[in-house]
Every structure is written in C-alpha cells, then in structure tokens.
mmCIF file of the N, C-alpha and C atoms, coordinates in Angstrom:
data_MODEL
# 
_entry.id   MODEL 
# 
loop_
_atom_site.group_PDB 
_atom_site.id 
_atom_site.type_symbol 
_atom_site.label_atom_id 
_atom_site.label_alt_id 
_atom_site.label_comp_id 
_atom_site.label_asym_id 
_atom_site.label_entity_id 
_atom_site.label_seq_id 
_atom_site.pdbx_PDB_ins_code 
_atom_site.Cartn_x 
_atom_site.Cartn_y 
_atom_site.Cartn_z 
_atom_site.occupancy 
_atom_site.B_iso_or_equiv 
_atom_site.pdbx_formal_charge 
_atom_site.auth_seq_id 
_atom_site.auth_comp_id 
_atom_site.auth_asym_id 
_atom_site.auth_atom_id 
_atom_site.pdbx_PDB_model_num 
ATOM 1   N N  . UNK A 1 1  ? -11.421 6.132  -20.497 1.00 0.00 ? 1  UNK A N  1 
ATOM 2   C CA . UNK A 1 1  ? -11.338 7.499  -20.949 1.00 0.00 ? 1  UNK A CA 1 
ATOM 3   C C  . UNK A 1 1  ? -12.178 7.616  -22.226 1.00 0.00 ? 1  UNK A C  1 
ATOM 4   N N  . UNK A 1 2  ? -12.926 8.697  -22.351 1.00 0.00 ? 2  UNK A N  1 
ATOM 5   C CA . UNK A 1 2  ? -13.724 8.939  -23.550 1.00 0.00 ? 2  UNK A CA 1 
ATOM 6   C C  . UNK A 1 2  ? -12.835 9.480  -24.662 1.00 0.00 ? 2  UNK A C  1 
ATOM 7   N N  . UNK A 1 3  ? -13.354 9.490  -25.880 1.00 0.00 ? 3  UNK A N  1 
ATOM 8   C CA . UNK A 1 3  ? -12.618 10.102 -26.991 1.00 0.00 ? 3  UNK A CA 1 
ATOM 9   C C  . UNK A 1 3  ? -12.372 11.584 -26.721 1.00 0.00 ? 3  UNK A C  1 
ATOM 10  N N  . UNK A 1 4  ? -13.348 12.225 -26.087 1.00 0.00 ? 4  UNK A N  1 
ATOM 11  C CA . UNK A 1 4  ? -13.189 13.642 -25.747 1.00 0.00 ? 4  UNK A CA 1 
ATOM 12  C C  . UNK A 1 4  ? -12.035 13.861 -24.779 1.00 0.00 ? 4  UNK A C  1 
ATOM 13  N N  . UNK A 1 5  ? -11.939 12.996 -23.768 1.00 0.00 ? 5  UNK A N  1 
ATOM 14  C CA . UNK A 1 5  ? -10.826 13.090 -22.815 1.00 0.00 ? 5  UNK A CA 1 
ATOM 15  C C  . UNK A 1 5  ? -9.493  12.870 -23.521 1.00 0.00 ? 5  UNK A C  1 
ATOM 16  N N  . UNK A 1 6  ? -9.453  11.871 -24.426 1.00 0.00 ? 6  UNK A N  1 
ATOM 17  C CA . UNK A 1 6  ? -8.225  11.579 -25.163 1.00 0.00 ? 6  UNK A CA 1 
ATOM 18  C C  . UNK A 1 6  ? -7.832  12.768 -26.043 1.00 0.00 ? 6  UNK A C  1 
ATOM 19  N N  . UNK A 1 7  ? -8.826  13.370 -26.708 1.00 0.00 ? 7  UNK A N  1 
ATOM 20  C CA . UNK A 1 7  ? -8.554  14.551 -27.545 1.00 0.00 ? 7  UNK A CA 1 
ATOM 21  C C  . UNK A 1 7  ? -7.962  15.673 -26.702 1.00 0.00 ? 7  UNK A C  1 
ATOM 22  N N  . UNK A 1 8  ? -8.567  15.949 -25.554 1.00 0.00 ? 8  UNK A N  1 
ATOM 23  C CA . UNK A 1 8  ? -8.074  17.030 -24.686 1.00 0.00 ? 8  UNK A CA 1 
ATOM 24  C C  . UNK A 1 8  ? -6.652  16.746 -24.218 1.00 0.00 ? 8  UNK A C  1 
ATOM 25  N N  . UNK A 1 9  ? -6.361  15.501 -23.836 1.00 0.00 ? 9  UNK A N  1 
ATOM 26  C CA . UNK A 1 9  ? -5.001  15.150 -23.407 1.00 0.00 ? 9  UNK A CA 1 
ATOM 27  C C  . UNK A 1 9  ? -4.002  15.388 -24.536 1.00 0.00 ? 9  UNK A C  1 
ATOM 28  N N  . UNK A 1 10 ? -4.373  14.969 -25.752 1.00 0.00 ? 10 UNK A N  1 
ATOM 29  C CA . UNK A 1 10 ? -3.481  15.161 -26.904 1.00 0.00 ? 10 UNK A CA 1 
ATOM 30  C C  . UNK A 1 10 ? -3.316  16.648 -27.199 1.00 0.00 ? 10 UNK A C  1 
ATOM 31  N N  . UNK A 1 11 ? -4.385  17.398 -27.146 1.00 0.00 ? 11 UNK A N  1 
ATOM 32  C CA . UNK A 1 11 ? -4.317  18.837 -27.361 1.00 0.00 ? 11 UNK A CA 1 
ATOM 33  C C  . UNK A 1 11 ? -3.401  19.486 -26.329 1.00 0.00 ? 11 UNK A C  1 
ATOM 34  N N  . UNK A 1 12 ? -3.542  19.091 -25.074 1.00 0.00 ? 12 UNK A N  1 
ATOM 35  C CA . UNK A 1 12 ? -2.692  19.650 -24.019 1.00 0.00 ? 12 UNK A CA 1 
ATOM 36  C C  . UNK A 1 12 ? -1.210  19.350 -24.271 1.00 0.00 ? 12 UNK A C  1 
ATOM 37  N N  . UNK A 1 13 ? -0.903  18.167 -24.831 1.00 0.00 ? 13 UNK A N  1 
ATOM 38  C CA . UNK A 1 13 ? 0.487   17.842 -25.175 1.00 0.00 ? 13 UNK A CA 1 
ATOM 39  C C  . UNK A 1 13 ? 1.020   18.808 -26.228 1.00 0.00 ? 13 UNK A C  1 
ATOM 40  N N  . UNK A 1 14 ? 0.225   19.040 -27.267 1.00 0.00 ? 14 UNK A N  1 
ATOM 41  C CA . UNK A 1 14 ? 0.643   19.963 -28.321 1.00 0.00 ? 14 UNK A CA 1 
ATOM 42  C C  . UNK A 1 14 ? 0.794   21.385 -27.781 1.00 0.00 ? 14 UNK A C  1 
ATOM 43  N N  . UNK A 1 15 ? -0.156  21.811 -26.962 1.00 0.00 ? 15 UNK A N  1 
ATOM 44  C CA . UNK A 1 15 ? -0.069  23.162 -26.400 1.00 0.00 ? 15 UNK A CA 1 
ATOM 45  C C  . UNK A 1 15 ? 1.175   23.319 -25.541 1.00 0.00 ? 15 UNK A C  1 
ATOM 46  N N  . UNK A 1 16 ? 1.482   22.306 -24.742 1.00 0.00 ? 16 UNK A N  1 
ATOM 47  C CA . UNK A 1 16 ? 2.670   22.360 -23.895 1.00 0.00 ? 16 UNK A CA 1 
ATOM 48  C C  . UNK A 1 16 ? 3.940   22.394 -24.744 1.00 0.00 ? 16 UNK A C  1 
ATOM 49  N N  . UNK A 1 17 ? 3.997   21.540 -25.770 1.00 0.00 ? 17 UNK A N  1 
ATOM 50  C CA . UNK A 1 17 ? 5.173   21.496 -26.650 1.00 0.00 ? 17 UNK A CA 1 
ATOM 51  C C  . UNK A 1 17 ? 5.409   22.824 -27.363 1.00 0.00 ? 17 UNK A C  1 
ATOM 52  N N  . UNK A 1 18 ? 4.327   23.517 -27.678 1.00 0.00 ? 18 UNK A N  1 
ATOM 53  C CA . UNK A 1 18 ? 4.421   24.800 -28.393 1.00 0.00 ? 18 UNK A CA 1 
ATOM 54  C C  . UNK A 1 18 ? 4.407   26.001 -27.449 1.00 0.00 ? 18 UNK A C  1 
ATOM 55  N N  . UNK A 1 19 ? 4.375   25.738 -26.133 1.00 0.00 ? 19 UNK A N  1 
ATOM 56  C CA . UNK A 1 19 ? 4.282   26.816 -25.128 1.00 0.00 ? 19 UNK A CA 1 
ATOM 57  C C  . UNK A 1 19 ? 3.159   27.780 -25.482 1.00 0.00 ? 19 UNK A C  1 
ATOM 58  N N  . UNK A 1 20 ? 1.982   27.227 -25.687 1.00 0.00 ? 20 UNK A N  1 
ATOM 59  C CA . UNK A 1 20 ? 0.837   28.002 -26.137 1.00 0.00 ? 20 UNK A CA 1 
ATOM 60  C C  . UNK A 1 20 ? -0.315  27.851 -25.140 1.00 0.00 ? 20 UNK A C  1 
ATOM 61  N N  . UNK A 1 21 ? -1.101  28.882 -25.033 1.00 0.00 ? 21 UNK A N  1 
ATOM 62  C CA . UNK A 1 21 ? -2.269  28.843 -24.163 1.00 0.00 ? 21 UNK A CA 1 
ATOM 63  C C  . UNK A 1 21 ? -3.487  28.343 -24.934 1.00 0.00 ? 21 UNK A C  1 
ATOM 64  N N  . UNK A 1 22 ? -4.456  27.856 -24.205 1.00 0.00 ? 22 UNK A N  1 
ATOM 65  C CA . UNK A 1 22 ? -5.705  27.430 -24.819 1.00 0.00 ? 22 UNK A CA 1 
ATOM 66  C C  . UNK A 1 22 ? -6.406  28.627 -25.445 1.00 0.00 ? 22 UNK A C  1 
ATOM 67  N N  . UNK A 1 23 ? -6.260  29.786 -24.841 1.00 0.00 ? 23 UNK A N  1 
ATOM 68  C CA . UNK A 1 23 ? -6.865  31.010 -25.384 1.00 0.00 ? 23 UNK A CA 1 
ATOM 69  C C  . UNK A 1 23 ? -6.344  31.280 -26.791 1.00 0.00 ? 23 UNK A C  1 
ATOM 70  N N  . UNK A 1 24 ? -5.046  31.207 -26.966 1.00 0.00 ? 24 UNK A N  1 
ATOM 71  C CA . UNK A 1 24 ? -4.458  31.461 -28.290 1.00 0.00 ? 24 UNK A CA 1 
ATOM 72  C C  . UNK A 1 24 ? -4.900  30.400 -29.293 1.00 0.00 ? 24 UNK A C  1 
ATOM 73  N N  . UNK A 1 25 ? -4.934  29.154 -28.857 1.00 0.00 ? 25 UNK A N  1 
ATOM 74  C CA . UNK A 1 25 ? -5.383  28.076 -29.728 1.00 0.00 ? 25 UNK A CA 1 
ATOM 75  C C  . UNK A 1 25 ? -6.803  28.341 -30.218 1.00 0.00 ? 25 UNK A C  1 
ATOM 76  N N  . UNK A 1 26 ? -7.705  28.644 -29.299 1.00 0.00 ? 26 UNK A N  1 
ATOM 77  C CA . UNK A 1 26 ? -9.100  28.891 -29.667 1.00 0.00 ? 26 UNK A CA 1 
ATOM 78  C C  . UNK A 1 26 ? -9.205  30.111 -30.581 1.00 0.00 ? 26 UNK A C  1 
ATOM 79  N N  . UNK A 1 27 ? -8.453  31.129 -30.296 1.00 0.00 ? 27 UNK A N  1 
ATOM 80  C CA . UNK A 1 27 ? -8.520  32.363 -31.068 1.00 0.00 ? 27 UNK A CA 1 
ATOM 81  C C  . UNK A 1 27 ? -8.127  32.152 -32.527 1.00 0.00 ? 27 UNK A C  1 
ATOM 82  N N  . UNK A 1 28 ? -7.128  31.324 -32.789 1.00 0.00 ? 28 UNK A N  1 
ATOM 83  C CA . UNK A 1 28 ? -6.592  31.194 -34.139 1.00 0.00 ? 28 UNK A CA 1 
ATOM 84  C C  . UNK A 1 28 ? -6.912  29.876 -34.846 1.00 0.00 ? 28 UNK A C  1 
ATOM 85  N N  . UNK A 1 29 ? -7.477  28.901 -34.154 1.00 0.00 ? 29 UNK A N  1 
ATOM 86  C CA . UNK A 1 29 ? -7.697  27.592 -34.770 1.00 0.00 ? 29 UNK A CA 1 
ATOM 87  C C  . UNK A 1 29 ? -9.007  27.483 -35.545 1.00 0.00 ? 29 UNK A C  1 
ATOM 88  N N  . UNK A 1 30 ? -9.963  28.323 -35.208 1.00 0.00 ? 30 UNK A N  1 
ATOM 89  C CA . UNK A 1 30 ? -11.276 28.208 -35.830 1.00 0.00 ? 30 UNK A CA 1 
ATOM 90  C C  . UNK A 1 30 ? -12.217 27.304 -35.048 1.00 0.00 ? 30 UNK A C  1 
ATOM 91  N N  . UNK A 1 31 ? -11.751 26.788 -33.918 1.00 0.00 ? 31 UNK A N  1 
ATOM 92  C CA . UNK A 1 31 ? -12.575 25.948 -33.052 1.00 0.00 ? 31 UNK A CA 1 
ATOM 93  C C  . UNK A 1 31 ? -13.140 26.825 -31.943 1.00 0.00 ? 31 UNK A C  1 
ATOM 94  N N  . UNK A 1 32 ? -14.419 26.685 -31.694 1.00 0.00 ? 32 UNK A N  1 
ATOM 95  C CA . UNK A 1 32 ? -15.040 27.543 -30.677 1.00 0.00 ? 32 UNK A CA 1 
ATOM 96  C C  . UNK A 1 32 ? -14.620 27.133 -29.272 1.00 0.00 ? 32 UNK A C  1 
ATOM 97  N N  . UNK A 1 33 ? -14.605 28.108 -28.407 1.00 0.00 ? 33 UNK A N  1 
ATOM 98  C CA . UNK A 1 33 ? -14.287 27.845 -27.004 1.00 0.00 ? 33 UNK A CA 1 
ATOM 99  C C  . UNK A 1 33 ? -15.310 26.876 -26.405 1.00 0.00 ? 33 UNK A C  1 
ATOM 100 N N  . UNK A 1 34 ? -16.562 27.003 -26.818 1.00 0.00 ? 34 UNK A N  1 
ATOM 101 C CA . UNK A 1 34 ? -17.593 26.124 -26.272 1.00 0.00 ? 34 UNK A CA 1 
ATOM 102 C C  . UNK A 1 34 ? -17.345 24.670 -26.677 1.00 0.00 ? 34 UNK A C  1 
ATOM 103 N N  . UNK A 1 35 ? -16.819 24.423 -27.865 1.00 0.00 ? 35 UNK A N  1 
ATOM 104 C CA . UNK A 1 35 ? -16.510 23.045 -28.277 1.00 0.00 ? 35 UNK A CA 1 
ATOM 105 C C  . UNK A 1 35 ? -15.447 22.449 -27.363 1.00 0.00 ? 35 UNK A C  1 
ATOM 106 N N  . UNK A 1 36 ? -14.425 23.224 -27.052 1.00 0.00 ? 36 UNK A N  1 
ATOM 107 C CA . UNK A 1 36 ? -13.355 22.756 -26.165 1.00 0.00 ? 36 UNK A CA 1 
ATOM 108 C C  . UNK A 1 36 ? -13.898 22.582 -24.745 1.00 0.00 ? 36 UNK A C  1 
ATOM 109 N N  . UNK A 1 37 ? -14.689 23.530 -24.288 1.00 0.00 ? 37 UNK A N  1 
ATOM 110 C CA . UNK A 1 37 ? -15.277 23.439 -22.944 1.00 0.00 ? 37 UNK A CA 1 
ATOM 111 C C  . UNK A 1 37 ? -16.171 22.210 -22.825 1.00 0.00 ? 37 UNK A C  1 
ATOM 112 N N  . UNK A 1 38 ? -16.975 21.949 -23.842 1.00 0.00 ? 38 UNK A N  1 
ATOM 113 C CA . UNK A 1 38 ? -17.860 20.778 -23.816 1.00 0.00 ? 38 UNK A CA 1 
ATOM 114 C C  . UNK A 1 38 ? -17.067 19.481 -23.736 1.00 0.00 ? 38 UNK A C  1 
ATOM 115 N N  . UNK A 1 39 ? -15.939 19.410 -24.415 1.00 0.00 ? 39 UNK A N  1 
ATOM 116 C CA . UNK A 1 39 ? -15.101 18.211 -24.341 1.00 0.00 ? 39 UNK A CA 1 
ATOM 117 C C  . UNK A 1 39 ? -14.427 18.109 -22.981 1.00 0.00 ? 39 UNK A C  1 
ATOM 118 N N  . UNK A 1 40 ? -14.010 19.221 -22.432 1.00 0.00 ? 40 UNK A N  1 
ATOM 119 C CA . UNK A 1 40 ? -13.336 19.239 -21.138 1.00 0.00 ? 40 UNK A CA 1 
ATOM 120 C C  . UNK A 1 40 ? -14.276 18.830 -20.009 1.00 0.00 ? 40 UNK A C  1 
ATOM 121 N N  . UNK A 1 41 ? -15.523 19.264 -20.081 1.00 0.00 ? 41 UNK A N  1 
ATOM 122 C CA . UNK A 1 41 ? -16.480 19.004 -19.008 1.00 0.00 ? 41 UNK A CA 1 
ATOM 123 C C  . UNK A 1 41 ? -17.339 17.766 -19.260 1.00 0.00 ? 41 UNK A C  1 
ATOM 124 N N  . UNK A 1 42 ? -17.010 17.011 -20.297 1.00 0.00 ? 42 UNK A N  1 
ATOM 125 C CA . UNK A 1 42 ? -17.740 15.798 -20.677 1.00 0.00 ? 42 UNK A CA 1 
ATOM 126 C C  . UNK A 1 42 ? -19.181 16.053 -21.098 1.00 0.00 ? 42 UNK A C  1 
ATOM 127 N N  . UNK A 1 43 ? -19.528 17.292 -21.448 1.00 0.00 ? 43 UNK A N  1 
ATOM 128 C CA . UNK A 1 43 ? -20.845 17.551 -22.037 1.00 0.00 ? 43 UNK A CA 1 
ATOM 129 C C  . UNK A 1 43 ? -20.911 16.941 -23.436 1.00 0.00 ? 43 UNK A C  1 
ATOM 130 N N  . UNK A 1 44 ? -19.753 16.797 -24.048 1.00 0.00 ? 44 UNK A N  1 
ATOM 131 C CA . UNK A 1 44 ? -19.640 16.120 -25.331 1.00 0.00 ? 44 UNK A CA 1 
ATOM 132 C C  . UNK A 1 44 ? -18.606 15.014 -25.144 1.00 0.00 ? 44 UNK A C  1 
ATOM 133 N N  . UNK A 1 45 ? -18.952 13.794 -25.473 1.00 0.00 ? 45 UNK A N  1 
ATOM 134 C CA . UNK A 1 45 ? -18.068 12.667 -25.208 1.00 0.00 ? 45 UNK A CA 1 
ATOM 135 C C  . UNK A 1 45 ? -17.039 12.445 -26.307 1.00 0.00 ? 45 UNK A C  1 
ATOM 136 N N  . UNK A 1 46 ? -17.235 13.068 -27.476 1.00 0.00 ? 46 UNK A N  1 
ATOM 137 C CA . UNK A 1 46 ? -16.244 12.883 -28.535 1.00 0.00 ? 46 UNK A CA 1 
ATOM 138 C C  . UNK A 1 46 ? -16.179 14.116 -29.425 1.00 0.00 ? 46 UNK A C  1 
ATOM 139 N N  . UNK A 1 47 ? -14.978 14.425 -29.903 1.00 0.00 ? 47 UNK A N  1 
ATOM 140 C CA . UNK A 1 47 ? -14.821 15.571 -30.795 1.00 0.00 ? 47 UNK A CA 1 
ATOM 141 C C  . UNK A 1 47 ? -15.350 15.229 -32.181 1.00 0.00 ? 47 UNK A C  1 
ATOM 142 N N  . UNK A 1 48 ? -15.756 16.235 -32.901 1.00 0.00 ? 48 UNK A N  1 
ATOM 143 C CA . UNK A 1 48 ? -16.174 16.009 -34.282 1.00 0.00 ? 48 UNK A CA 1 
ATOM 144 C C  . UNK A 1 48 ? -14.944 15.857 -35.161 1.00 0.00 ? 48 UNK A C  1 
ATOM 145 N N  . UNK A 1 49 ? -15.136 15.296 -36.331 1.00 0.00 ? 49 UNK A N  1 
ATOM 146 C CA . UNK A 1 49 ? -14.034 15.179 -37.285 1.00 0.00 ? 49 UNK A CA 1 
ATOM 147 C C  . UNK A 1 49 ? -13.518 16.566 -37.656 1.00 0.00 ? 49 UNK A C  1 
ATOM 148 N N  . UNK A 1 50 ? -14.423 17.528 -37.754 1.00 0.00 ? 50 UNK A N  1 
ATOM 149 C CA . UNK A 1 50 ? -14.027 18.906 -38.068 1.00 0.00 ? 50 UNK A CA 1 
ATOM 150 C C  . UNK A 1 50 ? -13.096 19.452 -36.986 1.00 0.00 ? 50 UNK A C  1 
ATOM 151 N N  . UNK A 1 51 ? -13.401 19.194 -35.722 1.00 0.00 ? 51 UNK A N  1 
ATOM 152 C CA . UNK A 1 51 ? -12.556 19.657 -34.625 1.00 0.00 ? 51 UNK A CA 1 
ATOM 153 C C  . UNK A 1 51 ? -11.170 19.032 -34.710 1.00 0.00 ? 51 UNK A C  1 
ATOM 154 N N  . UNK A 1 52 ? -11.121 17.739 -34.981 1.00 0.00 ? 52 UNK A N  1 
ATOM 155 C CA . UNK A 1 52 ? -9.825  17.061 -35.104 1.00 0.00 ? 52 UNK A CA 1 
ATOM 156 C C  . UNK A 1 52 ? -9.063  17.613 -36.312 1.00 0.00 ? 52 UNK A C  1 
ATOM 157 N N  . UNK A 1 53 ? -9.759  17.797 -37.424 1.00 0.00 ? 53 UNK A N  1 
ATOM 158 C CA . UNK A 1 53 ? -9.126  18.334 -38.626 1.00 0.00 ? 53 UNK A CA 1 
ATOM 159 C C  . UNK A 1 53 ? -8.557  19.736 -38.377 1.00 0.00 ? 53 UNK A C  1 
ATOM 160 N N  . UNK A 1 54 ? -9.362  20.611 -37.792 1.00 0.00 ? 54 UNK A N  1 
ATOM 161 C CA . UNK A 1 54 ? -8.899  21.980 -37.536 1.00 0.00 ? 54 UNK A CA 1 
ATOM 162 C C  . UNK A 1 54 ? -7.733  22.002 -36.553 1.00 0.00 ? 54 UNK A C  1 
ATOM 163 N N  . UNK A 1 55 ? -7.751  21.109 -35.586 1.00 0.00 ? 55 UNK A N  1 
ATOM 164 C CA . UNK A 1 55 ? -6.657  21.026 -34.623 1.00 0.00 ? 55 UNK A CA 1 
ATOM 165 C C  . UNK A 1 55 ? -5.377  20.592 -35.323 1.00 0.00 ? 55 UNK A C  1 
ATOM 166 N N  . UNK A 1 56 ? -5.460  19.537 -36.115 1.00 0.00 ? 56 UNK A N  1 
ATOM 167 C CA . UNK A 1 56 ? -4.282  19.050 -36.838 1.00 0.00 ? 56 UNK A CA 1 
ATOM 168 C C  . UNK A 1 56 ? -3.757  20.120 -37.785 1.00 0.00 ? 56 UNK A C  1 
ATOM 169 N N  . UNK A 1 57 ? -4.650  20.768 -38.503 1.00 0.00 ? 57 UNK A N  1 
ATOM 170 C CA . UNK A 1 57 ? -4.234  21.832 -39.433 1.00 0.00 ? 57 UNK A CA 1 
ATOM 171 C C  . UNK A 1 57 ? -3.565  22.977 -38.687 1.00 0.00 ? 57 UNK A C  1 
ATOM 172 N N  . UNK A 1 58 ? -4.112  23.359 -37.543 1.00 0.00 ? 58 UNK A N  1 
ATOM 173 C CA . UNK A 1 58 ? -3.525  24.445 -36.763 1.00 0.00 ? 58 UNK A CA 1 
ATOM 174 C C  . UNK A 1 58 ? -2.078  24.126 -36.370 1.00 0.00 ? 58 UNK A C  1 
ATOM 175 N N  . UNK A 1 59 ? -1.836  22.866 -35.970 1.00 0.00 ? 59 UNK A N  1 
ATOM 176 C CA . UNK A 1 59 ? -0.486  22.474 -35.562 1.00 0.00 ? 59 UNK A CA 1 
ATOM 177 C C  . UNK A 1 59 ? 0.364   21.982 -36.731 1.00 0.00 ? 59 UNK A C  1 
ATOM 178 N N  . UNK A 1 60 ? -0.181  22.108 -37.940 1.00 0.00 ? 60 UNK A N  1 
ATOM 179 C CA . UNK A 1 60 ? 0.550   21.770 -39.165 1.00 0.00 ? 60 UNK A CA 1 
ATOM 180 C C  . UNK A 1 60 ? 0.992   20.302 -39.184 1.00 0.00 ? 60 UNK A C  1 
ATOM 181 N N  . UNK A 1 61 ? 0.084   19.423 -38.769 1.00 0.00 ? 61 UNK A N  1 
ATOM 182 C CA . UNK A 1 61 ? 0.320   17.980 -38.811 1.00 0.00 ? 61 UNK A CA 1 
ATOM 183 C C  . UNK A 1 61 ? -0.892  17.323 -39.481 1.00 0.00 ? 61 UNK A C  1 
ATOM 184 N N  . UNK A 1 62 ? -0.730  16.091 -39.903 1.00 0.00 ? 62 UNK A N  1 
ATOM 185 C CA . UNK A 1 62 ? -1.861  15.365 -40.474 1.00 0.00 ? 62 UNK A CA 1 
ATOM 186 C C  . UNK A 1 62 ? -2.771  14.878 -39.344 1.00 0.00 ? 62 UNK A C  1 
ATOM 187 N N  . UNK A 1 63 ? -3.992  14.538 -39.705 1.00 0.00 ? 63 UNK A N  1 
ATOM 188 C CA . UNK A 1 63 ? -4.911  13.974 -38.721 1.00 0.00 ? 63 UNK A CA 1 
ATOM 189 C C  . UNK A 1 63 ? -4.313  12.694 -38.148 1.00 0.00 ? 63 UNK A C  1 
ATOM 190 N N  . UNK A 1 64 ? -3.719  11.895 -39.006 1.00 0.00 ? 64 UNK A N  1 
ATOM 191 C CA . UNK A 1 64 ? -3.111  10.641 -38.546 1.00 0.00 ? 64 UNK A CA 1 
ATOM 192 C C  . UNK A 1 64 ? -1.998  10.896 -37.539 1.00 0.00 ? 64 UNK A C  1 
ATOM 193 N N  . UNK A 1 65 ? -1.205  11.913 -37.780 1.00 0.00 ? 65 UNK A N  1 
ATOM 194 C CA . UNK A 1 65 ? -0.139  12.238 -36.825 1.00 0.00 ? 65 UNK A CA 1 
ATOM 195 C C  . UNK A 1 65 ? -0.720  12.704 -35.496 1.00 0.00 ? 65 UNK A C  1 
ATOM 196 N N  . UNK A 1 66 ? -1.775  13.504 -35.550 1.00 0.00 ? 66 UNK A N  1 
ATOM 197 C CA . UNK A 1 66 ? -2.403  13.963 -34.314 1.00 0.00 ? 66 UNK A CA 1 
ATOM 198 C C  . UNK A 1 66 ? -2.952  12.784 -33.512 1.00 0.00 ? 66 UNK A C  1 
ATOM 199 N N  . UNK A 1 67 ? -3.539  11.810 -34.212 1.00 0.00 ? 67 UNK A N  1 
ATOM 200 C CA . UNK A 1 67 ? -4.144  10.660 -33.538 1.00 0.00 ? 67 UNK A CA 1 
ATOM 201 C C  . UNK A 1 67 ? -3.139  9.574  -33.174 1.00 0.00 ? 67 UNK A C  1 
ATOM 202 N N  . UNK A 1 68 ? -1.910  9.707  -33.631 1.00 0.00 ? 68 UNK A N  1 
ATOM 203 C CA . UNK A 1 68 ? -0.876  8.706  -33.349 1.00 0.00 ? 68 UNK A CA 1 
ATOM 204 C C  . UNK A 1 68 ? -0.301  8.936  -31.951 1.00 0.00 ? 68 UNK A C  1 
ATOM 205 N N  . UNK A 1 69 ? -1.055  8.465  -30.959 1.00 0.00 ? 69 UNK A N  1 
ATOM 206 C CA . UNK A 1 69 ? -0.693  8.688  -29.565 1.00 0.00 ? 69 UNK A CA 1 
ATOM 207 C C  . UNK A 1 69 ? -1.332  7.584  -28.720 1.00 0.00 ? 69 UNK A C  1 
ATOM 208 N N  . UNK A 1 70 ? -0.661  7.193  -27.663 1.00 0.00 ? 70 UNK A N  1 
ATOM 209 C CA . UNK A 1 70 ? -1.161  6.118  -26.800 1.00 0.00 ? 70 UNK A CA 1 
ATOM 210 C C  . UNK A 1 70 ? -2.548  6.387  -26.227 1.00 0.00 ? 70 UNK A C  1 
ATOM 211 N N  . UNK A 1 71 ? -2.914  7.646  -26.046 1.00 0.00 ? 71 UNK A N  1 
ATOM 212 C CA . UNK A 1 71 ? -4.231  7.924  -25.463 1.00 0.00 ? 71 UNK A CA 1 
ATOM 213 C C  . UNK A 1 71 ? -5.361  7.453  -26.365 1.00 0.00 ? 71 UNK A C  1 
ATOM 214 N N  . UNK A 1 72 ? -5.087  7.262  -27.644 1.00 0.00 ? 72 UNK A N  1 
ATOM 215 C CA . UNK A 1 72 ? -6.109  6.802  -28.582 1.00 0.00 ? 72 UNK A CA 1 
ATOM 216 C C  . UNK A 1 72 ? -6.082  5.288  -28.799 1.00 0.00 ? 72 UNK A C  1 
ATOM 217 N N  . UNK A 1 73 ? -5.251  4.563  -28.071 1.00 0.00 ? 73 UNK A N  1 
ATOM 218 C CA . UNK A 1 73 ? -5.233  3.103  -28.180 1.00 0.00 ? 73 UNK A CA 1 
ATOM 219 C C  . UNK A 1 73 ? -6.525  2.526  -27.611 1.00 0.00 ? 73 UNK A C  1 
ATOM 220 N N  . UNK A 1 74 ? -6.972  1.434  -28.215 1.00 0.00 ? 74 UNK A N  1 
ATOM 221 C CA . UNK A 1 74 ? -8.243  0.822  -27.805 1.00 0.00 ? 74 UNK A CA 1 
ATOM 222 C C  . UNK A 1 74 ? -8.319  0.512  -26.320 1.00 0.00 ? 74 UNK A C  1 
ATOM 223 N N  . UNK A 1 75 ? -7.222  0.038  -25.741 1.00 0.00 ? 75 UNK A N  1 
ATOM 224 C CA . UNK A 1 75 ? -7.268  -0.339 -24.327 1.00 0.00 ? 75 UNK A CA 1 
ATOM 225 C C  . UNK A 1 75 ? -7.424  0.861  -23.397 1.00 0.00 ? 75 UNK A C  1 
ATOM 226 N N  . UNK A 1 76 ? -7.203  2.064  -23.914 1.00 0.00 ? 76 UNK A N  1 
ATOM 227 C CA . UNK A 1 76 ? -7.338  3.270  -23.100 1.00 0.00 ? 76 UNK A CA 1 
ATOM 228 C C  . UNK A 1 76 ? -8.698  3.948  -23.247 1.00 0.00 ? 76 UNK A C  1 
ATOM 229 N N  . UNK A 1 77 ? -9.489  3.523  -24.238 1.00 0.00 ? 77 UNK A N  1 
ATOM 230 C CA . UNK A 1 77 ? -10.724 4.226  -24.561 1.00 0.00 ? 77 UNK A CA 1 
ATOM 231 C C  . UNK A 1 77 ? -11.971 3.463  -24.148 1.00 0.00 ? 77 UNK A C  1 
ATOM 232 N N  . UNK A 1 78 ? -12.969 4.222  -23.737 1.00 0.00 ? 78 UNK A N  1 
ATOM 233 C CA . UNK A 1 78 ? -14.303 3.700  -23.478 1.00 0.00 ? 78 UNK A CA 1 
ATOM 234 C C  . UNK A 1 78 ? -15.185 4.140  -24.649 1.00 0.00 ? 78 UNK A C  1 
ATOM 235 N N  . UNK A 1 79 ? -15.539 3.216  -25.478 1.00 0.00 ? 79 UNK A N  1 
ATOM 236 C CA . UNK A 1 79 ? -16.360 3.554  -26.648 1.00 0.00 ? 79 UNK A CA 1 
ATOM 237 C C  . UNK A 1 79 ? -17.785 3.084  -26.372 1.00 0.00 ? 79 UNK A C  1 
ATOM 238 N N  . UNK A 1 80 ? -18.701 4.023  -26.501 1.00 0.00 ? 80 UNK A N  1 
ATOM 239 C CA . UNK A 1 80 ? -20.124 3.696  -26.288 1.00 0.00 ? 80 UNK A CA 1 
ATOM 240 C C  . UNK A 1 80 ? -20.884 3.852  -27.571 1.00 0.00 ? 80 UNK A C  1 
# 
C-alpha cells in the first residue's frame, strides 16, 4: 500500500467515526478536492505534510495521533 492509500484509509476511518462526508471534509478542511482525488486514484503516491497537517487540525488531533494507526506500519507500506 502506498502512503497515499494509507492516508485515504485513515481519513475514511475519521470520516466514518464522525459520520461525515468527504464533501464536508473538503469544504471545511482547506484541502482541495483535487488533492484528495489524486491520492484516491494514485495520481499522487503520497500526501504532502500540509495535507496531513490540515487533516489532523480539522479533526482536532495531533499529526502523531493521526499517523498512529496500523496502516502506517512499515510492513504495510510500499515506500519508493
């Protein structure tokens, strides 16, 4: 799994926990829809630090808390 795939999986967990749509997230997070689409379609293999920061800030958690998930473990990631 790429970092982009891992980010999307983690984002989907937060959206599900908050009963929120991707539309609402994009509208209020400051992250462009194209950035999310590029990660979803593998046009971009990894999110930028800014994207991770804005996501964590939107959900009122630290970056470390956002990244504290099994999907980001080394054995799950393909790093190129």
